[in-house]
Structure formats: structure tokens, C-alpha cells
N, C-alpha and C positions, 0 to 999 in steps of 0.2 A: 504494500498499501504504501502511495507516493503520499511524500511530508504535506502538502497542501489538502487531499483527502483526509489524512490525518486530524488537522489543524480545524477542516471545517468541524468530523464528529466531534471532535475534542469540544469546539466551543459552542455546537449547536442547542446541548442544556440550557448554555445559558442565554444564547439568544431566545430560547423559548423562553425563559422565565422572565423576560424580557422583554417578551411581545406580548405575555397574559397578562403581568404585571403591572407595567406601565403602561402598553398599548390598549389594550383590552381590558384592562382596568379590572380582571378575575381579582376574588381577595387570595388571599395565599392559601387559606386553607382549601380552593380546590384547584390553585394551579400547582402549588409542589407534589401535591404527587401524581401529578398529571407529568411532569418534570422529572421524578425519580426513579419513575416507569421510564422515559426514553431514557436516559439515562443508564438503566438498567440493559438495555437493551444493546446499546450504543457499546456497553462495555462487555458485555457477550456476543454477541456476532463483530464488531467491530472491532474488539482489542483484544479477541476470543482469552477474557479472563476466563477462569473458573466458576463454576456457581457458588462451591467453595467459598473461594476469595470473596467472591461479593456479596455472599452470605455473611461473609464473618467483618467485611467493612461495613456494613449493615448494623452490625451486633454493635460496633465499635463506635459507631455514629447513636446510637442509642445510647448507650453508655454518656457520649457528652453531651446527647443530652440533659441526662438527669441534673449533673451537672449548674450547664445551664439554667433549666428550672429551679434550683435550688438559689440559684443568686436571687434569677426574678420575684423567688415566693420571699425572702430575706428583705430587698427591698420595699413591695409592696408593704411587707409585715414592719417593717420600721415606720415607715409613711402612716400608716393607717395608725399602727401605736400613738404616733405624736399628734396625730390627729385627736383621738380618742384622750389623749392629756393635755389636751388644750397647749402643748410646745410649738402646734404649726402657724395655731391662729397671734403667736408673741412670733415668733420666726419673720411671718406676715407683716405682722406692727413696723418690727423692727429693718426691716427692708423700708418700708415707709420713710422712718426717717433718716435714713442712710438718700435716697431718693425715689421717689412718685414715680421716676422716669421706668418705664419696661425698658427701654436701650440700658441703661443703668444695670438695674438689675440685672439682666441676660450678662451684662459684662461681667459682672459680680461673678453670682450664682452657677452659670455656665461654662465661663472660659477660667476664672481663677479656682473657683472651690474645685470645676469637673476637673481642673487639669493639675490638680493636687490626688483627686480621688485616682484619676490614673496613673500618676507615678506612681502611686500608692498600693493599687491592685490589678490594674489593666481586664483584660479579658469582657469587655464590654458593660463591667461597673459601674462610669460613670454617666449613662445614659441610663440605666436602670436606675440611680441614686436623683440624678439630675430631673430627668422627666418628670417622676410622679409629684418631686418636691416644686417646682414650676406649676403645675397643676393645681397644687394647693396653693398656691400665691396667688393665682385667680385665670393664671397662662391657659389658651385653649388645647387640648389634648397634642391635637395635629405638630401645632407651633412648637409643643415640647419637645417633643420626639422630632422630626427634625432640628431642633437646637440641639437635641440630645447626641444627636446622632454626629453632630456639627464638631462638635468637643473633642471627638474620637480621631482625629489628624492630626496636628502640631505634638502634642505631648507623647501621643503612643506607641513613637521610635524607643523612647525611653520609661512606657510605661511598666507594671509593675514589677518596677525596682529594675528596668533594663533588661526584663525579659526577652524582646525580641532585638538584642545584641547582645547580649553573652548568652544566650541557650540560641537563637535564631540562626545569626549567624555564625555562631562557633559551629553547630551543628552543620550548618547548610554547606558552610567552604571544607574540602578536602586540607582538613590544616593539616594532618602528618606532612605528605608529600609538597603542599605548600609552604612547611615550615621549614622543611631543608632546603627549598629554592630561597625564600627570604633571608635564612643563614650565608648563605652566598653570597644574597647581595648586601652582606656586613649589619640586617636589621633582625629581628626575633619578629613573634605572632606577636604578642602580647602593644608591641610597638606598631604594628599594621592595626590590628584591631581599633587601637586608641584613632590612629589615623583615619579610619573608616568613621569612628564613632563622631569624631571633630567635623568630618565633611557631613554627618548628617546630622549635627549640631546646625551647625553654620548656614545648610541649606532649610533646616523648618527656621531658622529664626527670620531669613528672610524672608519665606513665603507665608509662614504662623505670624509675624505682625497687622498683617490685613485679616487672619481670622474673624478678633472680632468686628469690625465692620462689613462683614459680610454675612455674619449673622444675625445685626442692626437691618444691616438693608434686606435681609430677604424676608426678615420677619415684618418691618414694616410694608416691603412689597406682596408678601401675599396672603397676611394676616393682619391687615390696618385696615383702620375704615375708608382711606383714601386711595388705597392700594398704590404707595408712592417709593418710587426709589429714593428721592430727593430726602422723604421723612429719614429717612436709614442714616442716606449721607450727610445729613445736616451733624449727627454727634461724630462724624469724622476726627476730628481733632483728639477728643477725649479717646474715642476707639482706639486710636491707633497709639495713642499715649500710651493704655492698658495692654495691647500687645507688646511692646513696646518693654512696660513694667516687666511682663514675662519674659520672652526670646532674649534680653540680655544676659539676665543672670543664668537663663537655661543654658546659652552659646558657652557662657564661659564655663561653665560645670563641664558641661558636653566635653570643652579643647582640653581643659585642667586636671579635671578629675575622672574622667570617666563615664560608663552610662546609666551608671547606675540613679543618680539622682539630679541629672537635671532639670525633668519634671517636677520633681518636687519641690526642688530649691527656689527655680523660678516662677511657679505657683504662690508659695512662703511670700518671696520679695515683692511680685504681685500684690497681694494680698494687703499688705501691711501698707504700698504706696501709694494704692487705688484707693481704697475704700476712704481712707482721711482725705485723699482728693474731690472726690463723689460728694462726703460730705463738705467740702468748703466750695464746691462748684466748680472748680478747677475746668477751663476747657469745656464748661457744659454749654452748649445753649440755652437760650432761652424760654423755651418752650419743653414744655412737658407731655411725651407723647406716651399715651395707653391704649390701651385696643378699645373697640365701642363696647358699650354696655352686652355684656353676655347673650341677651334675650333677643338681640341680633346677630349671631353667629349661626353661619350655616351649619345642618347636622352633621356635614363631613368632619366639621372640627372637633367635635367633641365624642369623649370618649362616655363609659360607663363608670368608669371609675367617680366614685362622689365624697367629695372634701366639703361639707357642708362646714363652716367653723364659728358660724354664730350661737348653736345653741349647744355646744361641746361640755360642757367642765366649770367648776366654779371656782376653780382651781388657774383657773387663766392669770386671772386679778394679782394672785401675788406671786407669780412666778418669774422670775428674772430673766434677759436675755439672753443670757451667761446657761443658766439653768433648760434653756428651752433648747439649745443651740448645741447644749453637751453631749447627746448620744452621737450628734454625728462629729464632732471634735472626739467623742472616743473610738468611733469605728474609725475613722482617719488614722490613730493613733495606733490602734488594735492594727489595722493594714501594714503601717511600714515598720511596725517591729515583727511583725509575723513575716514581714519579706526579706528580711537581713538574714543569711547563716548563721551567721558568726555567735546569732544571740541564741540559736537552740528553738528557739516557737516555732519557726515550721515544724521542725521534726517530731516535737511534741505534740501539734497538733493535726498532722500525720501518721501518729500510731493508730487511729481509729481512719481504716482505706478498705473501702471494697475495689479487691484490684483481679483483674484477668488477663493471661497474657497468653498469645500463641492461640486466639480465639478459633475454635474447627481446626488444630495445628498452622494455620496458616503463619509462618514466624514473622515478629517484629507486627502484626496486628491486635493490637489489646488495645484494655482502658479501664481507669480505675476512677474509683471515688472516694473521696477526701474529705468529709460533710465538715468538720471543723475548720479545715485549713480553707476549702473554696469559700467564698467573702459573703456568700449567701450562709455559710454556717456563722460567722464571725457578727453578721446583722442581726440573726438571733439572737449570740447569745445578749448582743448589746439593747434587742429589745427586754429583754429578762431583766436589765440591768435595771432600762427605762421603768420597769413595772415597778418596782421601789423605788428609784428614785423620784418618778415625778409624783408618786402615791396613790396608783391607778387602781381601782378596784377591778375584780376578778370578772363582770361581766363584761366591763371595756374591754378587757384582752380577749374575751372571747368572740364580741364582736369584732373585733380589729383582725380575728385568725380567719371567722367565715369568711369576712371580704377580702380577704387576701387569699385564700384557697381556693373560688370561685374564680377569680382572675386567670388562675394555672391553666384551666383547663382549655381553653384556647389554644394557646400557646403548647401547650405540651400536641397536640393533633397535628399543627403545622411542621414545630420542629422535629417529628417522631419520621418527617420525610424529608426533610431541607437539611439536617447532616447526615442521614448518612449518605445521600445523594454525594455530598462534599468528600468523606470518606473513599465512597467508591472512584471518583475524579483521582483521589491523588492515589491510592493506593493500587490504581492500574499499570503502574510502574511493570506487574509483576505478570505477564501472560504469555498466553502459548505463540504471538509471532516479532517476541523479542522487543516487543516498540519500546518508547519512551513511556513515561507517564502523558496523561491526557493536556497537563496545565505545560510542560513541557516540550510539549508537541505544537502546544498553541505558542509559544515562547520562542522555538527554535523556528519556525515559519515567518516569524515576522522580524525576527534578525538576518533571517538569509535573503529576507525579501525587502529588506532596506537597507542592506546594509552601511555604506558608509554614515548615514546620516542613524543607525540606530540607538545614540545617545538618547535623542529627541521622545523614544517611547522608552525608554529601557525605565521611567518610571510608571509608563503608564502599564507595562508586563506586571512590576510590583502591586499595581493598584488589582489587576486580575487576578492575580494569587488570592489578595486577601479576597475581592468578591467574592472568590468561590471558597475559599478557606473561611473565613471569618475572623482572620487572626493574622496579625500582622506577623509573630512569629514563625507560622506555618510558612508562610507565602516565604517568610526569608529561609528556612529550612530546606524549601522546594526547588528557590529560583538563586542564589545564591552563587551557587557553583556554576550555574548557566549563566548568569550574569558576567560573572571573572572568566567565562572560556570568552564570553563575548568580545570581551574586555581583551585579553588576548591577543584574541583572531584578527580583533580590528586594529591590535599595536595600540591599544591605548590603557590607561594603568588602572589597573581591576578594583584598586581602593573606592572611585571616584563612582564607578558601575555598581559597585556594591551598593554606596549609600545611596545614588540614586533610588535601589531599590529598595532599602530599608524607606527610606521615605515615600517611595511609591505605593509602598504598603502600610503604610500609615494610614493613606488618604483613601486607599481603598475600602476600610471599614468605612468609611459614609455610608457606602453602599449595599456593604453585604447583607444579604438577604437575613440569615436568622438573626444578626446585631439588629436589624431593625424592626424584625417580627420579637425580638423578646425585650426591645425597646418601646414597644409599642403597646405591649400584652401589660405591662407597667403602668399603663395609665389606660386599659380597656378598651383600644383605638384597634383592635383584631379585626381582617378586612379592609384596613386600606393602607394598606403598604405601598400598592401599587402608587397612590398620591403622595407618599415620604419620597419611594425613592425619585420620582419626578422631580423632587426639592433637590434632593441630596447630591444628584450628579451634576449641580451645578458648583458647588463647591468643591465637589471631587476634580473635576474638569479643568474648573482654574487652576489647582493645587499642582495637578500632573503636567499642565504646557508649561506652566512657570517654573517647574522644575527641568523640566527636558531645555528649555530656554538655557534657565539658569548652568546646567549639566555641559550643554554645547559653548559656553561661555567660557565657564572653570577648563575645558577640556582644549578648546580650539585658539580661544582669545586670552586665555590667562598661561594658558601650558601649565597648567596644575597637573601634578604629577607623583611618583612614590616613588622610595628606596627601588623596587622592586624592579618598578617599568626603567629606570633607567638601566639597570645595572644588564635587563634583558636585551634594551637596544643596544646595548654596548657591546653584547656578546654575539651581533648580527656580523 
């Protein structure tokens, strides 16, 4: 089978998902089972995968689904608990005291607080936490999901304390053979990885500075009463200021300290700078922007997550803002501590793990679920603490659990097909025809077709990998070696293309279907995934196009190189 046909068949499930969800506006619960069946047929007849491997991949996907549903449940449960304790009303009032302008609230909550959560946890947690919080503060559900998905861009490459780089790139590159080459060039693997990290941080810092402004513009254009781009652009000075408040310390941390803490440090410094600036109305426009009254919202904007704040509890009057925020702050601290290996907390949390290796005898295909280590478990722990901290009554907690459980049902059905589909695509590297996996086949076709201008498309390939896998880390694992090999074939420095892969993979999280489904589930918006994707494709395209241009500038105009590339060129 020639490479063009391989690429077409590999791309067909993605194309079909796009047509059904975005073009025909099918709900994911109808579209994804259909796409799953098509993927199975392509894997079996086109790639000659064994039925055993297809079933094992499906089981692996179902195992991952359990972890994602656990995160969704924890996020909704935490929000509902704060709703019934009265804390959510206090939090809403606190943001009003900073600024009543919804654009400012988006920048502080989504951009800065969301980036911090991404740095601590990753794996879709920011959208799962921020989207329902925004709904609780009076945002339309679909706006909350779109904004929540946009968080999953700039901070993602250094999410979960650097996992996409530390694990994704490390596991994705053939480090043994590469280390030998690096030693011959007078350097080593650690320095090479730090170089990649630096380039990722710098590219993200340039592109990501504009994401807060893009969030505001998307919100005013698609969810404002006047459907105005101008109302979003009018906050540009403050939005770019907030972008720089995060990206400058983020980039400095990435260049000098490595991949573990850029998102965390950038967000903390950003919050310390931006919140006082907002209170002082620094660079803010004179007008205050808000949504139209909720009675005027179209039905498709609203989910079935109800957050009624007026008649919840008498404790609200006496609750301080610090006490109301304490559960979220506690969650952030626990997430950070649990992701630092040296502390040993992660080992303790992983002692309770359900694990299945080599499913159905298929080597390398396994799944595991660590209920305490997965962010959902940590959220449940925080909920338990909040019950006592906020002096809640048993009936409040009972209502919170009941409401949270109901929201899971629809998400579970959709994800049962979406994630197994992903695992089949990724695991298709073992087949009777000795073909590359489907994602690699697509990438190889692009690189051989476009030739010397391939760097323009490098970030797009990374984004495609994340769109398929729903994970920056997995995209890096799948495609880093391919990107490095493409660089060698084109006589370009491999570090730059691997860095562009990591940046593109971060951007691809904004359109990853199962991330959209998970975020939508937290606000009861299942069935409108296509509407979300039609909007999140805009910031995704902005990210990968600008990254592609920056990559070409770095390679062909600035002459950015690395020691390995210099060494290889000198030996020719």
C-alpha cells in the first residue's frame, strides 16, 4: 500500500469526526460510535491489525476512560460542594470586587488560575475545574467550555510538572543512539533536552502572550450581546500586559531551570502582578463588559448544570473570601506536592493502583487506574476536607454527590467510544503489513509531500497528534522521533523541530475531541461538542500557523542551530 493511500485511510476517522461533529452538527454520542466502527474496519482491513490487538486497544481505552471520568466527577463534585456550602457565592462576590468586567475575570480565572492548575496537574484538569467555576460565576456554559479549552495551549507543554517534556519527549526520542551522537558532538542528552525546553518556552512565550486577548475577543464576538470583535480588542492593553506577566517568567524559568516549573512559576508571578493591577484599574478600558441577561441567551448556550446562588446557606454571610477559596488553594498545593517525585507523596498515592499489563497477551498494551493519584481522587479528598472546613450538613453533601453523579452518565457513553478509537490508531504500529502506525503514516506523507518547507507544518503535525490522542505527552511520544528524523533528512537542527512538535501538540489540546467531551460534561453541555470545536479551531489555527512562521524564521533567518547539527554538518 503506497504512502498516499496509507495517509488517506489513517486520516479518514479524523475527517469523518470533523464532518459529523462540526459540519453536520451531530452530537458526539451519535458521531463517535460511528467513527469508532470505521476506525476498527480500517485497522482490521487496511492495516491488517489482529482482532486481538484491536480488542486489547479498546480495553486499554476503556481503562483510560475510567481515569477521565474520575477527574470529571471530582471537578463537578468540588463545584457542587462549594455551591452548597455557600463558598461559590463568596468567590463570585470576590471577583466582582476585583472587577465586574467579565473580560478581566476570564483573564484572572482562566488564563492565570487555569495555567497554574495546568502546571500542577495537566491531563485536562484545568478545563474540568475552570469551566464549571465560570458557570458558577454566571458565564454561559458553552462560553465556559470554549474558554476552558483555550487554557490548554501555552501552559500545556510544561503541564503536570513538565510531564510532556520530561516523559513525552524523553520517551519519544531514541535517547540511547542519540546520546552517542551528542557525546561525539561534545555535548550530552541533558543539555540537549534543556535546549529543546528553552526553545519550547520561547516559542510559547511569543505566541501565548496573545492568548488572553484572544480569549476576550472570542468571548465578546461569540457570546456578547453585540457579537463584537471590537469589545474584545478594547481590552488589548490589559490583556497583553496579563499575557506578558505570565509568559516572561514562564520563558525565563524554562530557559534557566528546565521543564518542571515554567507554568507554575509563570502563573504565580502573573497572579501576583495582574490581580493588584486589575484592582487599580491599570490599563483597563473605561467601559465594563458583561453578558446580556441570561434570559436572552440562546438555549444552546446553556448546559444542565444548575448553579443557583441565592438561597443556598446562611453560612455565606460569615464566610471570608480566604475561607471560600481555601478548597481550591488546598487542591493546587496538593496537586503540586503530589507531582514532585522527590517528596515521595506520589509513591504513597500510587500504592492503591489497579493495573493490567499486556492485555490479551498484546505486549505493551496495558492500563492502570490510581484513584488517589489521579486528580479526581485529590479533588474528592479536598471535598471531604471542605465538608468539615465549611461546616456543611449531611443533606448538602448528599445533594452534591447526587447532582455530580448524574452529570457523568452522558460523558461515560461518549468516552467509551472516543478513547478506544484513539488507542487503536496509536497501537496500529504492530500489524501484518509492517506499516507504521496511522499517525506516523500521516506525518510521513506530509513531510515527503511538502519537502523543504516542512517546518511550516511541523507544529500542525504535533497538533494533529494531540487531536488524535487528547494528550501533549502522547503526541510527543508518538511523533518526536519522526520530527527529529525529518530534521536530519532536511539538514536542519533537530532540537528546533522537536520543540515545534511540543508546541503544536500543546495547541492541539484545544481541539482534542475527548478533552472537549470531558469539559462539556462538567457543565452539562453534552451534545454540543461540534459547536465548541467550531470555535476552538480558531485559536488552534492561530497557534500552529504563528508557530510555523516562527520556526521558519528561527531556522532560515536567525540561523538557530544546535551542537549536534553543527557537528553533523561539519562531518559531511
